C-alpha positions as CSV (number, residue, x, y, z in Angstrom):
1,M,-176.4,186.5,131.5
2,A,-178.3,188.2,128.7
3,M,-181.5,186.7,127.5
4,R,-181.1,184.5,124.3
5,H,-182.9,186.4,121.6
6,T,-183.0,187.1,117.9
7,I,-184.1,190.5,116.4
8,S,-185.2,190.3,112.8
9,G,-186.2,192.9,110.2
10,N,-185.1,196.5,109.5
11,N,-187.7,199.1,110.5
12,L,-190.5,196.6,111.1
13,Q,-188.6,194.5,113.7
14,I,-189.6,191.5,115.7
15,V,-187.8,189.9,118.6
16,K,-187.9,186.2,119.3
17,L,-187.0,185.1,122.8
18,E,-185.7,181.6,123.6
19,L,-187.1,180.7,127.0
20,D,-185.4,178.2,129.3
21,P,-187.4,175.8,131.4
22,N,-189.4,177.6,134.1
23,E,-188.3,181.0,132.8
24,I,-190.8,183.9,133.0
25,V,-191.0,187.1,130.9
26,Y,-193.7,189.8,130.9
27,A,-194.7,192.0,128.0
28,E,-197.0,194.9,127.1
29,A,-200.4,193.5,126.2
30,G,-201.1,193.1,122.4
31,C,-197.4,192.8,121.4
32,L,-197.2,189.0,121.1
33,V,-196.8,187.8,117.5
34,F,-196.3,184.1,117.9
35,M,-195.1,181.5,120.5
36,G,-194.3,177.8,120.6
37,G,-193.1,175.0,122.8
38,D,-194.1,174.6,126.4
39,V,-195.2,178.2,127.1
40,E,-198.3,179.5,128.8
41,M,-199.5,183.1,129.0
42,R,-201.8,184.9,131.3
43,A,-202.8,188.6,132.0
44,K,-201.5,189.9,135.3
45,A,-201.8,193.2,137.2
46,R,-198.1,193.3,137.8
47,G,-197.1,195.0,141.0
48,G,-200.7,195.0,142.4
49,L,-203.8,197.1,141.8
50,L,-202.5,200.5,142.6
51,K,-199.2,200.2,140.7
52,S,-201.1,198.9,137.6
53,L,-203.6,201.7,137.8
54,G,-200.8,204.2,138.1
55,R,-199.1,202.7,135.1
56,K,-202.3,203.0,133.1
57,L,-203.2,206.5,134.1
58,L,-199.7,208.1,134.0
59,T,-197.8,206.3,131.2
60,G,-200.6,205.1,128.9
61,E,-199.4,201.5,129.1
62,T,-202.1,198.8,129.6
63,F,-203.5,198.0,133.0
64,F,-202.7,194.3,132.6
65,L,-199.3,193.1,131.4
66,T,-199.1,189.6,129.8
67,E,-196.9,187.1,131.6
68,F,-195.3,184.2,129.7
69,T,-194.1,181.1,131.6
70,S,-192.2,178.2,130.0
71,G,-192.6,174.7,131.3
72,K,-190.1,171.9,131.7
73,G,-189.6,171.7,127.9
74,G,-188.8,175.4,127.4
75,G,-190.1,177.3,124.4
76,Y,-190.1,180.6,122.6
77,A,-192.2,183.7,122.1
78,A,-191.9,186.6,119.6
79,F,-192.9,190.2,120.1
80,A,-193.2,193.3,117.9
81,G,-194.1,197.0,118.4
82,K,-197.3,198.6,117.2
83,V,-195.7,201.1,114.8
84,P,-192.7,200.8,112.4
85,G,-189.5,201.2,114.4
86,T,-186.6,199.6,116.2
87,I,-186.3,197.0,119.0
88,Y,-183.3,197.4,121.4
89,P,-182.2,195.2,124.4
90,L,-181.3,197.0,127.6
91,V,-179.1,195.0,130.0
92,V,-180.1,195.9,133.6
93,D,-177.9,195.0,136.5
94,T,-177.0,196.1,140.0
95,G,-176.0,199.7,139.8
96,K,-177.0,199.9,136.1
97,E,-180.5,201.2,135.7
98,W,-182.1,202.6,132.6
99,V,-184.7,205.4,132.0
100,A,-186.9,205.4,128.9
101,Q,-189.8,207.0,127.1
102,K,-193.1,206.4,128.9
103,D,-194.4,204.0,126.2
104,A,-191.1,202.3,125.2
105,F,-191.4,199.0,127.1
106,L,-192.0,195.9,125.0
107,V,-191.0,192.8,127.0
108,G,-188.5,191.9,129.7
109,N,-187.3,189.4,132.2
110,D,-189.4,188.7,135.3
111,S,-186.4,189.8,137.4
112,V,-186.5,193.3,135.9
113,E,-188.8,195.8,137.6
114,M,-190.5,198.6,135.7
115,E,-191.5,201.6,137.6
116,I,-192.7,205.2,137.0
117,A,-189.9,207.8,137.0
118,L,-191.1,211.3,137.8
119,Q,-189.1,214.3,136.6
120,K,-187.9,216.6,139.3
121,R,-186.9,219.7,137.4
122,L,-189.6,222.2,136.6
123,G,-188.3,222.8,133.0
124,A,-188.3,219.1,132.2
125,I,-191.9,218.7,133.6
126,F,-193.5,221.4,131.5
127,F,-191.4,221.5,128.3
128,G,-189.9,218.1,127.8
129,G,-191.1,216.0,124.9
130,E,-191.9,213.1,127.2
131,G,-193.4,215.4,129.9
132,L,-193.6,214.5,133.5
133,I,-193.6,210.7,133.2
134,L,-190.8,208.3,132.2
135,E,-190.2,204.6,132.8
136,R,-187.3,203.3,135.0
137,F,-186.0,199.8,134.7
138,K,-184.0,198.2,137.6
139,G,-183.1,194.8,138.9
140,K,-181.1,192.2,136.9
141,G,-181.9,190.9,133.5
142,T,-182.8,192.2,130.0
143,V,-185.6,194.4,128.9
144,F,-186.5,195.2,125.3
145,I,-187.7,198.6,124.3
146,H,-189.4,199.7,121.1
147,A,-189.8,203.2,119.4
148,A,-190.3,204.6,116.0
149,G,-187.6,205.1,113.5
150,D,-183.9,204.0,113.6
151,F,-181.7,204.2,116.7
152,V,-178.4,205.9,117.2
153,E,-176.2,205.1,120.3
154,I,-174.0,207.7,121.9
155,D,-171.6,207.1,124.8
156,L,-171.3,210.3,126.7
157,R,-168.1,211.0,128.7
158,P,-168.3,212.5,132.2
159,D,-169.8,216.0,132.0
160,E,-170.2,215.7,128.2
161,I,-173.5,217.3,127.1
162,I,-175.7,216.5,124.1
163,K,-178.8,218.4,123.1
164,V,-181.5,216.3,121.5
165,D,-184.7,217.3,119.6
166,T,-187.5,217.2,122.2
167,G,-189.2,213.8,122.1
168,S,-186.3,212.0,120.3
169,A,-184.4,210.7,123.3
170,V,-185.6,207.1,123.6
171,A,-183.6,205.8,126.6
172,W,-180.5,206.6,128.7
173,E,-178.5,205.0,131.5
174,G,-179.4,206.0,135.0
175,T,-176.0,207.8,135.4
176,V,-177.1,210.4,132.7
177,K,-178.6,213.6,133.9
178,Y,-181.8,214.8,132.1
179,D,-183.0,218.4,131.7
180,I,-184.5,220.9,129.3
181,S,-182.6,223.8,127.7
182,R,-184.1,226.8,125.9
183,I,-183.1,227.6,122.3
184,K,-181.5,231.1,122.2
185,G,-182.2,233.6,119.4
186,I,-185.6,234.8,118.1
187,G,-184.6,233.7,114.6
188,S,-184.0,230.1,115.7
189,I,-187.3,230.1,117.5
190,L,-189.4,231.5,114.7
191,F,-187.7,230.0,111.6
192,G,-185.7,227.1,112.8
193,G,-188.6,224.7,113.1
194,E,-187.2,223.1,116.2
195,G,-189.5,224.7,118.8
196,L,-188.4,226.6,122.0
197,F,-186.7,223.8,123.9
198,M,-184.4,220.8,123.5
199,T,-183.7,217.9,125.8
200,E,-180.2,218.2,127.4
201,L,-178.5,215.0,128.5
202,T,-175.2,215.1,130.5
203,G,-172.8,212.1,130.8
204,P,-171.4,209.8,131.8
205,G,-173.5,207.0,130.2
206,K,-175.1,205.7,127.1
207,V,-177.9,207.5,125.3
208,I,-180.3,206.1,122.6
209,I,-181.8,208.5,120.1
210,Q,-184.5,207.8,117.5
211,S,-184.5,209.2,114.0
212,M,-188.3,209.7,114.0
213,N,-191.0,210.0,116.7
214,I,-194.7,209.3,116.3
215,R,-195.8,212.9,117.0
216,E,-193.7,214.3,114.2
217,L,-194.8,211.5,111.8
218,A,-198.5,212.3,112.6
219,L,-197.9,216.0,111.8
220,A,-196.1,215.2,108.6
221,L,-198.9,212.8,107.4
222,S,-201.9,215.0,108.5
223,P,-202.0,217.1,105.3
224,F,-202.4,213.9,103.3
225,M,-205.1,212.3,105.4
226,A,-208.7,212.3,104.1
227,S,-210.8,215.2,105.5
228,R,-213.9,214.5,107.5
229,G,-216.1,215.4,104.6
230,Q,-214.7,212.8,102.3
231,T,-216.3,209.4,102.0
232,S,-214.3,206.3,102.6
233,G,-214.3,205.4,98.9
234,S,-213.2,208.7,97.6
235,S,-209.6,209.6,96.5
236,G,-207.7,212.6,97.8
237,G,-205.2,214.9,96.2
238,F,-204.9,216.2,92.6
239,I,-206.0,212.9,91.0
240,G,-209.0,212.6,93.3
241,N,-210.2,216.1,92.4
242,I,-210.0,215.3,88.7
243,V,-211.9,212.1,89.1
244,G,-214.5,213.8,91.3
245,N,-215.0,216.7,88.8
246,S,-215.3,214.4,85.8
247,T,-218.3,212.6,87.4
248,N,-220.2,215.9,88.0
């Protein structure tokens, strides 16, 4: 049975979980927005010291995850990502695992196990947008992921292939094969603006793609950010230059 939840908002989403008595969920540290009812929270090195250390060093997730336990009266807790984006529920079951970006995890059932998934193919290791490390979810329950931008869902038929901009593949079912393909043609490489490689996903299974990733957003905003030489109170751009010159 899927977890009772409500996802609110458009691109600044928040998910509210309705917790039954004695239900346990765990979440990435710092993602709680509010909670109520008979709910207690505590930091926990989930999976033990070595597994928590590996999660911190390899995926960039926090060492401690936060565990929320509801008492006899039940309760609720709400969570949100740290950047504008979309929240999506993944239903995990026997024989139905999911693989996701290394920093996609937001919150999930206690019965869902999150582990590090290492890429086996050399091309995926060195040229994939998410690099060597991914997250794998298995067990039975619901896990909520979060990533920047809006999401598009695609159901791939057996042996159907889709090529995705590197870093834009958010999650896919465990039945989907993952690899990296090289863009052909010197013109596409030099002038296409898409880089040398693309993520190649082969069905069957569902794939979730994001419309924007943090890396590309940072690159797009960098020309508009204040330079190191500017003071915190100065204005940038054309108007800032006019104001600055008028005071000289």
